[in-house]
C-alpha positions in Angstrom: 42.9 -10.4 25.1 41.5 -13.9 24.8 37.8 -14.6 24.0 35.9 -13.7 27.2 32.5 -12.9 25.6 30.4 -15.8 24.3 27.3 -15.0 22.2 25.1 -18.1 22.3 22.2 -18.5 19.9 19.2 -20.1 21.7 16.0 -21.4 20.2 12.4 -21.9 21.5 13.5 -25.3 22.8 15.6 -23.4 25.5 18.6 -24.8 27.3 17.9 -28.3 26.2 18.6 -27.4 22.6 22.1 -26.0 23.3 25.2 -27.9 22.1 27.7 -29.1 24.8 30.1 -26.2 24.0 27.4 -23.6 24.5 26.3 -25.2 27.8 29.9 -25.2 29.0 30.3 -21.5 28.2 27.0 -20.8 30.0 28.1 -22.8 33.0 31.3 -20.8 33.3 29.8 -17.3 32.9 30.0 -14.7 35.6 27.4 -12.5 33.9 24.5 -13.5 31.7 23.0 -10.9 29.3 19.8 -11.2 27.2 16.2 -10.2 26.7 13.7 -11.0 29.4 12.5 -14.0 27.3 16.0 -15.4 27.1 16.8 -14.9 30.8 13.5 -16.6 31.8 14.9 -19.8 30.4 17.5 -20.0 33.1 16.9 -22.1 36.2 15.0 -20.3 39.0 17.8 -21.0 41.5 20.5 -19.5 39.2 21.6 -16.4 41.2 24.4 -15.2 38.9 24.3 -11.5 37.9 22.1 -10.8 34.9 21.6 -7.8 32.6 18.4 -7.3 30.6 18.6 -5.3 27.3 17.4 -1.8 27.9 16.5 1.0 25.5 18.7 2.5 24.2 20.7 -0.7 23.7 24.0 1.3 24.1 23.2 1.7 27.8 23.4 -2.1 28.4 26.4 -2.5 26.1 28.3 0.0 28.3 27.5 -2.0 31.4 28.5 -5.2 29.7 31.9 -3.7 28.7 32.7 -3.1 32.4 33.0 -6.9 32.7 35.7 -7.0 29.9 38.1 -10.0 30.5 35.5 -11.8 32.7 33.5 -14.8 31.3 30.3 -13.3 30.0 27.5 -15.0 28.0 25.0 -13.1 25.8 21.9 -15.1 25.0 20.5 -14.3 21.6 17.7 -15.5 19.3 18.9 -18.0 16.7 21.8 -16.7 14.7 23.4 -13.6 16.4 24.9 -12.4 13.2 21.8 -12.4 11.1 19.9 -9.2 12.1 21.0 -10.0 15.6 22.9 -8.6 18.7 26.2 -10.0 17.5 26.4 -7.4 14.7 25.9 -4.6 17.3 28.5 -6.0 19.7 31.1 -6.3 16.9 31.0 -2.5 16.6 32.4 -2.3 20.1 34.7 -5.3 20.3 37.1 -7.2 18.0 35.9 -10.7 17.1 39.1 -12.1 18.7 37.5 -11.3 22.1 34.3 -13.3 21.3 33.2 -16.8 20.7 30.0 -16.8 18.6 27.9 -20.0 18.8 24.9 -19.6 16.5 21.7 -21.5 16.7 19.2 -22.0 13.9 17.9 -18.7 12.6 14.2 -18.1 12.0 15.0 -17.9 8.3 16.5 -21.4 8.3 13.6 -22.8 10.2 11.0 -21.2 8.0 12.7 -22.5 4.8 12.7 -26.0 6.4 9.0 -25.7 7.2 8.1 -24.6 3.6 10.8 -26.5 1.6 12.1 -23.2 0.2 15.6 -23.0 -1.3 17.4 -20.7 1.2 19.8 -19.5 -1.5 16.9 -18.1 -3.6 14.9 -16.5 -0.8 15.1 -12.7 0.0 15.4 -12.0 3.7 15.0 -8.8 5.6 14.1 -7.6 9.1 11.2 -5.2 9.8 12.2 -5.2 13.5 13.4 -1.7 14.4 13.7 -0.8 10.8 11.7 1.4 8.4 8.6 -0.6 7.2 8.7 1.1 3.7 11.9 -0.9 2.9 9.5 -3.7 2.0 8.4 -1.8 -1.1 11.7 -2.3 -2.8 11.6 -6.0 -2.5 8.2 -6.7 -4.0 8.4 -8.6 -7.4 6.4 -11.3 -9.0 7.2 -14.9 -8.0 9.7 -13.7 -5.4 9.9 -15.4 -2.0 10.4 -13.2 1.0 11.2 -14.0 4.6 10.5 -11.1 7.1 11.3 -10.8 10.8 8.4 -9.0 12.4 8.4 -6.0 14.7 5.5 -7.4 16.7 2.1 -9.2 16.5 0.7 -6.4 14.3 3.3 -6.8 11.6 1.6 -9.6 9.6 -1.6 -7.5 9.1 0.5 -4.5 8.1 2.4 -6.6 5.5 -0.9 -8.0 4.1 -2.2 -4.5 3.8 0.9 -3.2 2.0 0.9 -6.2 -0.4 -2.8 -5.5 -1.2 -2.2 -1.7 -1.7 0.7 -2.4 -4.2 -1.1 -4.9 -6.3 0.3 -8.0 -4.6 -2.9 -9.0 -2.8 -2.9 -12.5 -4.3 0.4 -13.3 -2.5 0.3 -16.3 -0.1 1.5 -15.5 3.4 2.7 -17.8 6.1 3.2 -16.6 9.7 5.3 -18.8 12.0 5.2 -18.2 15.7 7.6 -19.6 18.3 9.4 -21.8 15.8 11.2 -24.8 17.2 9.4 -24.9 20.5 6.3 -26.4 22.0 4.2 -23.3 21.3 5.0 -23.3 17.5 2.1 -22.1 15.4 1.6 -21.8 11.6 -1.0 -19.5 10.0 -1.5 -19.4 6.3 -3.6 -17.1 4.1 -3.9 -14.8 1.1 -2.8 -11.2 1.7 -6.0 -9.5 0.3 -8.1 -11.6 2.6 -5.9 -11.7 5.7 -8.1 -11.7 8.8 -6.0 -13.6 11.3 -6.1 -12.1 14.8 -2.8 -10.8 16.1 -0.9 -13.6 17.8 2.6 -13.7 19.3 5.0 -10.8 19.0 7.8 -13.4 18.1 6.9 -14.3 14.6 8.4 -14.7 11.1 6.5 -14.0 7.9 7.0 -15.8 4.6 5.5 -14.3 1.5 5.2 -16.0 -1.9 4.7 -12.8 -4.0 2.0 -13.0 -6.7 1.2 -9.8 -8.6 -2.1 -8.9 -10.3 -1.7 -8.0 -14.0 -2.7 -4.4 -13.1 0.1 -4.0 -10.4 2.7 -1.4 -10.9 5.9 -3.3 -10.9 9.2 -1.5 -10.8 12.5 -3.1 -11.7 15.7 -2.5 -9.7 17.4 -1.5 -13.0 17.8 2.3 -13.4 15.4 4.2 -15.6 12.1 4.0 -13.8 9.1 5.6 -15.6 8.9 9.3 -14.9 5.5 8.8 -13.4 7.0 6.6 -10.7 8.0 9.9 -9.0 6.1 12.8 -7.7 7.7 15.9 -9.1 7.2 19.5 -10.2 9.1 19.2 -13.5 12.6 19.1 -11.9 13.2 15.5 -12.9 15.9 13.8 -14.7 13.9 12.0 -17.4 13.9 8.2 -17.5 16.2 7.7 -20.5 18.7 10.2 -19.3 18.5 8.9 -15.8 19.4 5.3 -16.9 22.5 6.6 -18.7 23.4 8.8 -15.7 23.2 5.9 -13.2 25.4 3.8 -15.5 28.0 6.6 -15.4 27.8 6.9 -11.6 28.4 3.1 -11.2 26.3 2.3 -8.1 28.2 -0.2 -5.9 27.3 -1.8 -2.6 28.2 0.2 0.5 29.1 3.3 -1.5 27.8 6.9 -0.9 26.3 9.2 -3.5 25.8 13.0 -3.2 22.8 14.1 -5.3 23.4 17.8 -5.6 20.4 19.8 -6.5 18.3 16.7 -6.1 14.9 18.0 -7.4 12.6 15.0 -7.0 15.4 12.8 -5.7 15.1 10.4 -8.6 18.8 9.8 -9.2 19.6 9.2 -5.5 16.6 6.9 -5.2 17.6 4.9 -8.2 21.2 4.7 -6.9 19.8 3.2 -3.6 17.6 0.7 -5.4 20.4 -0.4 -7.8 23.0 -1.5 -5.2 22.4 -3.2 -1.8 23.6 -1.4 1.3 24.4 1.7 -0.7 24.0 5.2 0.8 22.8 8.5 -0.7 22.4 12.1 0.4 20.0 14.4 -1.5 20.9 18.1 -1.2 18.0 20.3 -2.0 17.3 24.0 -1.2 13.5 24.0 -1.9 11.3 22.8 1.0 8.5 21.5 -1.2 10.9 19.4 -3.2 12.5 18.0 0.0 9.0 16.8 1.0 8.6 15.2 -2.5 11.9 13.5 -2.2 10.9 12.0 1.2 7.6 10.7 -0.3 9.3 9.3 -3.4 11.9 7.5 -1.3 9.3 5.9 0.9 7.1 4.8 -2.0 10.0 3.2 -3.8 11.4 1.4 -0.8 14.5 3.4 0.1 13.4 5.5 3.2 17.0 5.6 4.3 17.8 8.3 1.8 19.3 11.2 3.8 17.9 14.6 2.8 19.9 17.8 3.5 18.3 21.2 3.3 20.4 24.0 1.8 22.1 25.2 -1.3 25.4 23.8 -2.5 28.3 24.3 -2.0 27.5 25.7 1.4 25.3 22.8 2.4 28.0 20.3 1.5 30.2 21.2 4.5 30.5 18.4 7.1 28.8 15.7 5.0 30.4 12.2 4.8 32.9 11.8 2.0 31.2 10.6 -1.2 32.2 7.8 -3.6 30.2 9.5 -6.3 28.7 12.9 -6.9 25.9 13.8 -9.3 25.4 17.5 -10.1 21.9 17.8 -11.4 21.4 21.5 -10.7 23.4 24.6 -9.9 26.4 23.7 -12.1 27.1 27.4 -12.7 27.2 28.2 -9.0 30.6 29.5 -8.1 32.7 27.0 -6.3 30.3 24.0 -6.8 32.6 21.9 -9.0 35.6 22.7 -6.8 33.8 21.7 -3.6 32.5 18.5 -5.0 35.8 17.5 -6.5 37.7 18.3 -3.3 35.3 16.2 -1.2 35.2 13.2 -3.6 37.2 10.1 -2.6 40.2 9.1 -4.8 38.8 6.8 -7.5 35.4 8.4 -7.1 33.1 9.5 -10.0 31.6 12.9 -10.7 28.8 13.2 -13.2 27.1 16.5 -14.2 24.1 16.9 -16.4 24.0 20.3 -18.1 21.1 21.9 -20.0 22.3 25.5 -20.4 25.2 27.0 -22.3 26.5 28.5 -19.0 26.5 25.0 -17.5 28.3 23.6 -20.5 30.9 26.3 -20.2 31.6 25.5 -16.5 32.0 21.8 -17.5 34.2 22.6 -20.4 36.6 24.5 -18.1 36.7 21.6 -15.7 37.2 19.2 -18.5 40.2 21.2 -19.7 41.8 21.0 -16.3 40.9 17.5 -15.2 40.0 15.5 -18.4 37.1 13.1 -18.4 34.4 12.5 -21.0 31.8 14.8 -22.6 28.8 13.5 -24.4 25.5 14.9 -25.7 22.3 13.0 -25.0 19.2 13.7 -27.1 16.0 11.8 -26.8 12.7 12.1 -28.6 9.4 10.6 -27.6 6.4 9.8 -29.9 3.4 12.0 -29.1 0.1 12.9 -30.8 0.2 15.7 -33.4 -3.3 16.3 -34.3 -4.7 13.0 -35.5 -1.2 11.5 -36.1 1.9 10.7 -34.2 5.2 12.5 -34.4 8.5 12.8 -32.6 8.8 15.4 -29.8 12.4 16.0 -28.7 13.2 16.4 -25.1 15.7 19.1 -24.1 19.2 17.9 -25.0 21.5 17.2 -22.1 25.3 17.5 -22.1 26.8 15.0 -19.7 30.2 15.4 -18.2 31.8 12.3 -16.5 35.2 12.3 -14.8 37.0 10.0 -12.4 39.2 11.3 -9.7 42.6 9.6 -10.0 
């Protein structure tokens, strides 16, 4: 089928800002789809059928698809493929049935206003997404561009920056960029007192951290005290080695079996963009801790599954990597994880008991892989002096499914 659906990016300057190709597509459309703000830009005497996006969005998408093969235009804000409706529609239609005509995105316009290098700026949307994702992106001297949920978002961002030790950060809020109502508000996060303005706004943050701020790298091996836990925690040094063995990659899924505090799954999500993780944990109090840890460290998308493996693994999406942090001696656990693992996937098990080592040795004999012993000591006070206190040694088993 030829391209019948045109997705046209439109700015605050309205129809006057459209290129000739976009105007021609709009003129030929039998149906026009968009938000109320987009449709209000059409001439009052335009009587062609229109669809306004409803909630849930899928309801309007279903109606749109009944026009398949008929010229349809979807009006979108700026670039439809940057946190926009184009991404959603591509889940329902092949790109060969579309013509995508992007306009200037809010990110491009904000960089132009501030003279920021678009290549070095971190962009994210807070519109319809978990606000706690912001926590992962905070780092000294980093420039962020954020699409707001609504008029209250700038104040919420200022409060979060202040809470996390980034209160000295400079914030810019741009409303209605590219149109006659454009407005620019500037201030410091810790002293942000601007009244809520337009819902359509973009926030730019020049991150500046106080010397007392707790700053966490995206590299694995966060301090143990970065997590709330009850002692069931893979220690920082062991965790760093474990994540290296698991090989976090963009878009890949980890099962963290016997997750405890969720530290391994959380660090997996922090290490690779767009990665996925499922934490399987039987104890309710620990599941609550995992949820708090994930939010605090900026990865609220961590999926938490209640139950005991291997039974709780049934029906879960197929993993690219599996970490067994607890329950290695449970009958059938290694078998279930191995059977579920994708070809080429990695299985890593950390073992602290002789029984766990025996289970891993049996699996090693059958499937190969690598065994190594990890021993760490930390300097602690002994009376009035300092001495080495060894942590419990960990046997680590690593195997790739070929």
